[in-house]
C-alpha positions in Angstrom: 96.4 45.2 130.4 90.1 41.9 131.5 93.7 41.6 130.2 94.9 44.9 128.5 93.8 45.1 124.9 97.3 46.0 123.7 96.7 44.1 120.5 93.5 44.2 118.5 92.4 40.8 117.5 91.4 40.4 113.9 87.9 39.2 113.0 87.9 35.4 113.2 85.8 34.1 110.4 86.1 30.7 108.8 85.4 31.2 105.1 83.0 28.9 103.3 84.9 25.9 102.1 88.0 26.5 104.2 88.8 23.6 106.5 90.9 23.9 109.6 93.8 22.1 108.0 93.8 24.5 105.0 93.4 27.6 107.1 96.5 26.6 109.1 98.7 26.1 105.9 100.7 29.3 106.7 102.2 29.0 110.2 102.1 32.1 112.5 105.4 33.8 113.0 106.8 35.0 116.3 107.4 38.7 117.1 110.3 40.2 115.1 113.6 40.8 116.8 113.3 44.6 116.4 110.0 44.5 118.3 111.6 42.4 121.0 114.5 44.8 121.3 112.1 47.7 121.4 110.2 46.2 124.2 113.3 45.4 126.2 114.6 49.0 125.5 111.4 50.4 127.0 111.7 48.3 130.1 115.4 49.2 130.4 114.5 52.9 130.0 112.0 52.5 132.8 114.6 51.0 135.1 117.1 53.8 134.3 114.3 56.3 135.0 113.5 54.6 138.3 117.1 55.0 139.4 117.1 58.7 138.5 113.8 59.4 140.2 115.0 57.6 143.3 118.1 59.8 143.5 116.3 63.0 142.7 113.0 62.6 144.5 114.0 60.0 147.2 110.4 59.0 147.9 110.1 56.8 151.0 108.9 53.2 150.3 105.1 52.8 150.6 104.1 50.6 153.4 101.0 48.4 153.6 99.3 46.4 156.4 99.3 43.0 154.7 100.3 41.1 151.6 96.7 41.1 150.4 96.7 44.9 150.6 99.9 45.0 148.6 98.4 42.9 145.8 95.3 45.0 145.9 97.4 48.1 145.4 99.2 46.4 142.5 95.8 45.6 140.9 94.8 49.3 141.1 98.2 50.3 139.8 98.0 47.9 136.9 94.5 49.1 136.0 95.7 52.7 136.0 98.6 51.9 133.7 96.3 50.1 131.3 94.0 53.1 131.0 96.9 55.4 130.5 98.3 53.2 127.7 95.1 52.7 125.8 95.5 55.8 123.6 99.2 55.1 123.1 98.7 51.6 121.8 96.5 52.8 119.0 99.6 54.1 117.3 101.6 50.9 117.5 102.1 48.9 114.3 99.7 46.2 113.2 96.5 47.8 112.1 97.4 47.8 108.4 98.2 44.0 108.6 94.9 43.4 110.3 93.0 45.4 107.7 94.8 43.5 104.9 93.9 40.2 106.4 90.2 41.2 106.8 90.1 42.4 103.2 91.6 39.2 101.9 89.1 37.2 104.1 86.2 39.2 102.7 87.4 38.9 99.2 87.7 35.1 99.5 84.3 34.8 101.1 82.8 36.8 98.2 84.7 34.6 95.7 86.7 37.4 94.3 88.8 36.2 91.3 92.5 35.4 92.1 92.0 35.3 95.9 92.8 31.8 97.2 93.0 30.1 100.6 96.8 30.6 100.4 96.3 34.4 100.1 94.1 34.4 103.2 96.4 32.2 105.2 99.5 34.3 104.3 97.6 37.5 105.3 96.6 35.9 108.6 100.2 34.9 109.3 101.4 38.4 108.7 98.6 39.8 110.9 99.5 37.4 113.7 103.1 38.4 113.5 102.2 42.1 113.8 99.9 41.3 116.7 102.9 39.6 118.4 105.0 42.7 117.7 102.3 44.9 119.3 102.1 42.6 122.3 105.8 42.7 123.0 106.1 46.5 122.4 103.0 47.1 124.6 104.5 44.9 127.4 107.8 46.9 127.2 106.0 50.3 127.3 103.8 49.2 130.2 106.7 47.8 132.1 108.9 50.8 131.6 106.1 53.2 132.6 105.1 51.2 135.6 108.8 50.9 136.7 109.3 54.7 136.6 106.0 55.4 138.3 106.9 52.8 141.0 110.0 54.7 141.9 108.3 58.1 141.7 105.6 57.0 144.1 107.8 54.7 146.3 105.6 51.8 145.4 108.1 48.9 145.7 106.6 45.5 145.7 109.5 43.6 147.4 109.8 46.2 150.2 106.1 46.3 150.7 105.8 42.5 151.3 109.0 42.2 153.3 108.7 41.5 157.1 110.9 44.5 157.9 109.9 48.0 156.9 113.6 48.9 156.5 114.5 45.9 154.3 116.9 46.8 151.5 118.1 43.5 150.2 118.1 44.7 146.5 118.7 48.2 145.0 115.6 50.3 144.7 115.7 50.3 140.9 115.6 46.5 140.8 112.6 46.6 143.2 111.0 49.1 140.9 111.7 46.9 137.9 110.2 43.8 139.6 107.1 45.9 140.4 107.0 47.2 136.8 107.2 43.6 135.4 104.3 42.5 137.6 102.2 45.6 136.7 103.1 45.3 133.0 101.6 41.8 132.9 98.2 43.4 133.3 95.3 43.1 135.7 94.2 39.6 134.7 97.1 37.7 136.2 96.9 39.8 139.4 93.1 39.2 139.6 93.7 35.4 139.2 96.3 35.5 142.0 94.1 37.5 144.3 91.3 35.0 143.7 93.6 32.1 144.6 94.6 33.9 147.8 91.0 34.5 148.7 90.2 30.8 148.1 93.1 29.7 150.3 95.4 28.8 147.3 92.9 26.4 145.6 
């Protein structure tokens, strides 16, 4: 999800004569509500798919020897989901806004007539908002896909780390969704967690 490159970062160049205060004159906007709903819908679809897969396939929960092995499996799972999603994320919205921002930046740097700091700042704000949209949508797609794959493979995080191999404190679709949420966050948070575990929590 390095962290997955679900959102392409625009080229960060400070044009000649543009100070930090001026460049920040147009505040970045959060992700739009439609992108948030889209991300949540993808995650919800994954949870529904997990329930169907569990009922149709009925895969037995995967068992591991230790908590560290469980997190190691999650890391591999997350890396696989990232690689699968890389081609898909290229079709998500945001590239046109990124291109528009870089064109405005280049035009201002080359002192094109009519292009001001305000134009560049506004283009960057729109670009940042589209990046936020891509991030939310990518998270939703990754979570939904990981949740469905979790149920199909019997890869349930809560059941894997429980003391009893027959533990069933929550429905399997919730366990699959928890697994999908962890995997959907990408490999970097998992890598950091594994590092802390190896260092004794330091």
